[in-house]
C-alpha positions, 0 to 999 in steps of 0.5 A: 111517421115511421112504417112499423108506426104507420103499419101499427095505426092502420092495424089500429084504426082496421081494428076500430072500423070492425068493433065499431060496425059492429057496435052499430049493427048492434044499435039497429037490432036493439032499435027493433027491440027497444023503444029508446028514442036516444038510439037513432042519435047514438047511430048518427054518432057512430056513423059519423065516427065511422067515417072519420076512421074510414078516412083515416084508414084511406089516408093512411093506405094511401100513406103505407104506399106511397113508403113501399 
């Protein structure tokens, strides 16, 4: 993976982390307003995906530091 591709992938991962964090916050807020039984399951799925994105972000950051 070239340095340019690494930067693009890292920026994309950062963007996804922020977007999914905002979606999770909106789910928590809507859980208090709407009593849907499936919202906790959505939050669990978002949390697991967010952990995956965070691990990917850390891995790409380490790769970038080694490449510089």
